[in-house]
C-alpha positions as CSV (number, residue, x, y, z in Angstrom):
1,M,-163.9,-33.8,86.9
2,S,-161.3,-30.7,87.3
3,E,-157.9,-31.2,88.6
4,T,-157.0,-29.9,91.9
5,P,-154.0,-26.9,91.4
6,E,-151.5,-29.3,93.2
7,R,-152.2,-31.8,90.5
8,L,-152.0,-29.4,88.0
9,I,-148.6,-28.6,88.3
10,D,-147.4,-31.7,89.2
11,K,-149.1,-32.8,85.9
12,L,-146.8,-29.4,84.0
13,R,-144.1,-30.1,85.3
14,K,-143.7,-33.4,84.2
15,L,-144.8,-32.2,80.8
16,E,-141.9,-29.4,81.1
17,E,-139.6,-32.5,82.2
18,L,-140.6,-34.2,78.6
19,V,-140.5,-30.7,77.1
20,Q,-136.6,-30.3,77.8
21,R,-135.6,-33.9,77.5
22,G,-137.5,-35.6,75.6
23,I,-136.8,-36.9,72.0
24,G,-138.1,-36.1,69.0
25,G,-142.3,-36.3,68.6
26,E,-142.0,-37.0,71.9
27,R,-140.5,-33.5,73.1
28,D,-143.2,-31.9,70.5
29,K,-146.4,-33.5,71.9
30,A,-145.3,-32.5,75.1
31,R,-144.9,-28.8,74.0
32,V,-148.2,-29.2,72.5
33,L,-149.9,-30.5,75.3
34,R,-148.5,-27.9,78.0
35,D,-148.9,-25.2,75.7
36,A,-152.4,-25.9,75.7
37,I,-152.9,-26.7,79.0
38,C,-151.3,-22.9,80.1
39,A,-153.5,-21.5,77.7
40,K,-156.4,-22.9,79.4
41,Y,-155.9,-21.6,82.1
42,G,-154.2,-18.5,81.6
43,I,-150.4,-19.3,82.9
44,T,-146.7,-19.6,82.1
45,P,-144.8,-22.3,82.3
46,E,-142.2,-19.8,83.9
47,Q,-144.8,-19.9,87.0
48,F,-144.3,-23.6,87.8
49,I,-141.1,-24.8,86.7
50,D,-138.8,-25.4,89.6
51,Q,-136.1,-23.4,89.2
52,T,-134.5,-23.6,92.7
53,T,-130.8,-24.2,92.7
54,D,-128.4,-25.7,94.5
55,A,-124.8,-26.2,94.6
56,Y,-123.1,-29.7,92.9
57,I,-119.6,-30.5,92.6
58,F,-117.7,-32.0,90.0
59,H,-114.4,-33.6,89.6
60,V,-112.1,-32.7,86.5
61,E,-108.8,-34.0,85.9
62,S,-107.4,-31.6,83.9
63,K,-107.4,-27.8,82.1
64,I,-109.0,-29.7,79.1
65,E,-111.8,-31.3,81.5
66,L,-112.6,-28.0,82.9
67,R,-113.4,-26.1,79.5
68,L,-115.4,-29.4,78.7
69,L,-117.6,-29.4,81.9
70,M,-117.8,-25.6,81.0
71,N,-119.0,-25.5,78.0
72,I,-121.6,-28.1,78.5
73,A,-123.1,-26.6,81.5
74,A,-123.3,-23.6,79.3
75,W,-125.2,-25.4,76.7
76,A,-127.4,-27.3,79.5
77,C,-128.2,-23.6,81.3
78,Q,-128.3,-22.0,77.6
79,T,-125.9,-19.0,78.9
80,T,-122.7,-18.1,79.0
81,K,-122.9,-16.9,82.7
82,I,-122.3,-19.8,85.0
83,K,-121.7,-19.6,88.7
84,N,-119.0,-21.5,89.4
85,V,-116.1,-21.8,92.1
86,K,-113.2,-23.9,91.4
87,A,-111.0,-25.3,94.2
88,R,-108.4,-27.7,92.9
89,N,-109.7,-30.2,90.9
90,E,-113.5,-29.2,92.3
91,V,-115.9,-27.4,90.1
92,H,-118.8,-26.2,92.2
93,L,-122.2,-25.3,90.0
94,H,-125.2,-23.6,91.0
95,L,-127.9,-25.5,89.0
96,T,-131.2,-26.8,88.9
97,Q,-131.8,-30.5,89.4
98,P,-132.8,-31.1,85.6
99,Q,-129.6,-29.1,84.6
100,Y,-127.5,-31.1,86.7
101,I,-128.8,-34.4,85.5
102,D,-127.8,-33.1,82.0
103,I,-124.9,-32.5,82.6
104,V,-123.3,-35.2,84.6
105,E,-125.0,-37.8,81.9
106,C,-123.2,-35.2,78.6
107,F,-120.0,-34.6,80.7
108,Q,-119.6,-38.2,81.3
109,F,-120.4,-39.4,78.0
110,Y,-117.9,-36.5,76.3
111,R,-115.3,-37.1,78.9
112,G,-115.2,-40.6,77.6
113,K,-115.0,-39.4,73.9
114,L,-112.2,-36.7,74.9
115,A,-109.9,-39.4,76.6
116,E,-110.4,-41.7,73.1
117,G,-109.7,-38.6,70.9
118,L,-106.4,-37.1,72.5
119,D,-104.9,-40.9,72.8
120,D,-105.2,-40.9,69.4
121,Y,-103.7,-37.0,68.9
122,C,-101.1,-38.4,71.1
123,V,-100.2,-41.5,68.8
124,G,-100.6,-39.2,66.1
125,F,-98.3,-36.8,67.3
126,I,-95.8,-39.3,68.3
127,H,-95.9,-40.8,64.9
128,Q,-96.1,-37.3,62.8
129,H,-92.7,-36.2,65.1
130,K,-91.2,-39.9,65.0
131,L,-90.5,-39.9,68.6
132,F,-90.5,-43.6,69.2
133,A,-88.3,-46.7,69.7
134,P,-86.4,-48.8,66.7
135,P,-88.7,-51.4,65.6
136,S,-89.2,-54.1,67.2
137,G,-91.1,-57.4,66.7
138,E,-93.3,-56.4,69.6
139,A,-94.1,-52.5,68.3
140,E,-95.0,-54.9,65.3
141,E,-97.5,-56.9,67.3
142,Q,-99.0,-53.3,68.9
143,S,-99.4,-51.6,65.6
144,A,-101.7,-54.5,63.7
145,A,-103.9,-54.3,66.9
146,I,-104.8,-51.1,66.1
147,A,-107.8,-50.6,64.3
148,E,-107.9,-49.6,60.7
149,A,-110.6,-46.9,61.3
150,R,-108.6,-45.7,64.5
151,W,-105.7,-45.4,61.7
152,K,-107.3,-43.4,59.5
153,R,-108.6,-41.3,62.4
154,I,-105.1,-40.5,63.3
155,A,-103.8,-40.1,59.8
156,L,-106.3,-37.6,59.1
157,L,-105.2,-35.9,62.7
158,M,-101.3,-36.1,61.6
159,Q,-102.3,-34.2,58.7
160,A,-103.4,-31.4,60.5
161,M,-100.6,-31.0,62.6
162,P,-98.3,-29.0,62.2
163,N,-94.9,-30.0,61.0
164,D,-92.3,-28.3,63.4
165,H,-89.5,-30.6,64.4
166,W,-87.6,-30.3,67.5
167,Q,-83.8,-29.5,66.4
168,N,-81.5,-29.9,69.0
169,R,-79.2,-26.6,68.6
170,K,-77.4,-27.0,71.6
171,T,-73.6,-28.6,70.5
172,L,-71.4,-30.5,73.1
173,P,-68.4,-28.9,74.0
174,E,-65.4,-29.5,71.9
175,R,-63.2,-32.1,74.1
176,V,-59.5,-31.2,74.8
177,P,-57.0,-34.0,74.7
178,A,-55.3,-33.9,78.2
């Protein structure tokens, strides 16, 4: 029994989805099966992959998040030319649905990791430049609550930071006795 063209195209699209998003052996097996079906029927993946794009909106809160999003989009789309429009904290990207799904999941994951890393960097920066209040019992409790692994990460970040310290170069004018 031969497959109808619609069922064949549907099957090839599902295999292509596994090729693009599968993991390890699943991806490899899907690629082999897809290539065998394409060879059998004399078609190429480009003929059945849905390339229609839609505009999707992403919300970013900073220039750093914008940079992260655009790098993730470039990776997901395998190009350096990403069509986008930025308006305030919104970025409009023209993507296929699989690209959109990959970017959303990846951006959510790395946005959290970025926030953690920036927080560690900030703590290291504050300690590197000694920009904190004199010690108190409360500060010691907070310090003890930070996990040892995080302190090691922060210490490594501090080593990589420039050791430039701000110096107050302004002097107060001499007071003239009245």
